N, C-alpha and C positions, 0 to 999 in steps of 0.2 A: 194877435199882431199880425197883417197879411204878411204872404210870402213876398219878393219881386216877383213882378210877371221875367223879365231877365233871367231869372236860374237858370245854372248848367249843371246838370245831371251829371252823375259819375258816368250814364250808364242809358243807354236808351228804355224807357220804363213803360212807351204807349204801348196796348198791347194789339190795336188796330192801325194801326196809322200808316201801315204800310202793308199788311195783308191780304192778300190775293186767295181766297176759300178756294179751297182747288178738291176733286172728288176725281177719283180713276174707277180709269173702265177697260173693257177689253179692247175696245178699241175707237177710232175716234166718232165714228157712226154711233154707237153708244151715246156716245158723251153731245152729241149735237143734239140724239135724239132726248134725252133727259133734259139739256136745257129748255129743246121744243118745251116739252109739258113741265115745264114749273117757272117759265112767262107766258104760260097758255096761249100760248100762238097760235095752237088749231082750232080754236072757239072763241077768241077774239081778233080776227081779222087776217089771219093768215103769216106765211112768210113772203119775201120779197128775196131774188137770187139773181144773180146776175146771168148773164143767157151764155155762160163757158161750163158748164158739167157736163160730164160724162159718166160712161157705161161700159163693164166692159164683163165677158162671158165668167170670167172667173169671179168676180166681187160684186156686181153689179154695180150701181151707184151708190159710193160714200157718203155723200152731200146728200142725193136726193131720194132715199128709200128708205130714210126715218121721215120726211115726207107723206112718202104714200104711207107706209105703216098706221101713221096719224092721219091719215088723210084731212091732212089738212087742207084749207087755201092755201093757192099760191100764183104767182106774180115771178116776169123775170125781167130786169134792165138792160139795156143792150151796151157790149163793149166793143169797144173798137176794134181795127185792125193788128195796132199795137198790144191786145189785149188789156187794155186799161180803161175806165168806167168814163161812158159818155154821161157824164155830170147832169147834161139838158134830159136825157131821155131818164134819167134818174128821178129826175127834180118832177117830171112828169107824173110819171106811175106813182111816186110816193104820196102825188095828189091825186087823182085817181083814182089807187087801190083800196087807199088809208091799212096797209099794212100794219098786224102788231108786233113786228120786227123787219130787220133788214140785214141779209147775210152780205157781208165780206169777204171775200176769199184771196189770203194770200200767196197768188200762183208762183209755183217754183221756189217758194221764203224770200219774196220780193213783194213789198208794201206795197199797196197801188201807189202812184205819186198820189193821187186823188181823194185818198181812202179817206183823209182827216176833214177834205167836204162832201164826201158822199156822208159821212155822219152827222154830219153835223145838219147837213139836209135833215138825216132822219129822226135828229131829235128836234127838230122845231116843228115834228109834227107829233110828237107825242111816242114815236117808235121805238122799241127797245134797238141795241143793233149789238150782233153777235161778229169775231172775228174767226172766221178760218184758218186753223193756224195748222194745220196739217203738216204743211210742209215750210214752214217758218216755227219751229219751234227754237232754234236758235237764234233767230233775228230776234225772237221776242228776249229770252230769259237772258240770252249775253249781249246782244245787242240793243236790245230798246226800241227797235225801231220801228217795230206795232204791238199790237194791241193793250195800249193803252186806251183807244178812244172808244172802245167799243164797249158794253154793261158785264157781254161774258166772251169766250175766248174759247176754245179745244184746240187740242194736239193730237197726234198719230204717230207714238214713239215710237213707231219702228220703221216709219218712214224715213229716219233719222240716224237711231242709235239701230245696235245688231240685237233686235230683239224679236223674237216670234211675234208678240201681240202689245199692244198697251196704247190706253187713250187717257189724256186727262181735258177738263172740263176746269175752267177757274174764272170766280167772279171780282170784276175789278170795283164792287160796292160791298163790303164787309157784314151787310144790313143783313145782304143775300144769307149767308151763312146761318141766321135765328129763324129764316121764313121758314113754315110753314112748306113742304114739298112732298113732288110723289118718291115715294118707300127708294132711295136708291139701293138698296141693299140687293136684291134682287137683279138689277142688272150690275151693278159691278162687284160680281162676283168672281173671289182670285187672282187681285191683279195685284202684283210685286213687285215692278218696274221703282225702282229708287232713282232718279235723276242725277242722283249726287254719288251711284257708286261712278258716273261717267265724268270724264274730263272735261267737261262742255268748252272749257276756253279753248285747250288745243285742237280739239276738232272742229271749231270754229275758226282757228288758224288755218288750219289746214285745209278746210272745203275755199278759204278765202284764198289762201295762197293759188287752191288748183284752179280757182275762177278764173282768177288771173290772170295766168299762165295764161287758157284755153283764149280768153279774150283781144290778149296779146296775137298768139295765134291767129284768127280764127279772120284777123282783118285783110290777112292775101287770098280769105275765100269769097267775099265779096263777090263774084262773078256766079257765086254755085247758092249762097243764103245770106237769109238777113239774121244777125242775133235780135231777137226778140227783146234782151235786155242787154244794153249795152256797155252800162257802165254800173259800176258796184256801187251801191249809197253807202253813206259810215253806219255801220250797223246790221248793215243786211249780211246777211249768213245764207246761201245758195243750197237748196235742195237737189236743185239738178243746172243747168245751165240748159233753156231754152233757144231754138233757131228754128229759122224757119224758111223751108226748101225754094227755091225759084224755079227749078227746072224738072228736078230728078225727082219721081217718084218715090213719095214717103214710103212706101208700104215697102217697097222692094230696095230700098237703101235701107228703113230696119232691118228687116230682115238679113240682109247682107250682111250687117254690121255684130249682129251678132251670132250668125253660123259661125261668122270668123273670130268670135271671142272676146269680141266689144260690147258690152252690156247697157246700149242703149235703150232707152221708152222712148214711150209717145204719149205728152199726157195732153188733150184725152183725144186720142184717135176717131172716136164714134163719142158720138152725144147722146146724150135722151132723146126718145122722141116727140120727150115734148117741149123741145127746141127746137120749132119751123125754121128750114132754110130760106125762106120766104120771107119768114118776120122778122131772122137774125139772120144774114147774109154775112158779117164778118165772120159768125163766131164758126162759122159752118168752113170758108173760107181758109180761117187757121187751123181747123180742126183736122183737115186734110192735108197739110203744110207741115205741124210743129213734131220737130225732132227733138228730145230733152239728150243730153251729155253727160254723162254722170262727174262729179267733185267729191263724191262721198272721202271720207275718211282716210278709207285702204288705197285708194291709188295716187300708186305713185307717178311725177313728170314725165317719168321716162315711159311708164304706158301711156299717159294721156298722147304723148309726142305719138306714139307707135298708131293709137288710136285717128290722131288726128291725118297720117298718112296716108293710113288705108279710106278712109271718110275720102280724102282729097282725090285718091285713085277711081272709086266707083262714083267721084260727082264729075271729073273732066270728060265721062260719057255722057253728058249731055250740058255740051256748050251752047 
């Protein structure tokens, strides 16, 4: 006698129904490198990346260094002055370059508004889709605003949580868990960070609270700056709040704010040399103006109010 198809079990029993196979690494760049090797990206067409990828003297390029190390073919697609994907240019590059994989970067924790369309363009060309969620761990795990359009994702745990290191690679297709692959043991040595140790829901709440506070207060700063992400969509948990300075020299403001004890950052203040200003002028335009304000869970609203007051004084010198 056959069991009815609409039977209701007492508990969930489908082992692979919502499984996202994951592997821990010392950092996000190691996770990306492993994903690229596992997908045979260097040997079978290379990687197509956004044209906004940075570099620093201390850290190099977490995104591009694995591409260099693997000697993988690569190409770049254009980003607009709002730091969103130029879908027309992306479609052209996918058609002409035929990459093995497309990389989507969720800058500052905000998924690109066009990222699902971009993923579909890649899929129609039989390319894998990798989501760089180095800034978007909470937007994925708590908000579910990203991480599901790609074949694989990776996190940088220490960019969200108070750890010294930690990266994570995830696959959305459970079959990847059973495929033969590059031995991960040598790359994933000693990763002990457990996400369950942290109250991710409360951390997300505080980050959203802080970003909402800044967005409300920054409306009066319009003569001096443009908020790059003026809205906070449902499910998005920001890593920082990015603004573009209108007149004031970004480097000078950055140094003055940090010297005063206000820890702002600038992602990315320097682009990798492979991204030329001639071919990608908008990306270089952004890199000279971007300033990222902190919204992390340790910051109080009183401290943010003080930060904004000091920033206003600095910016008023360049009317």
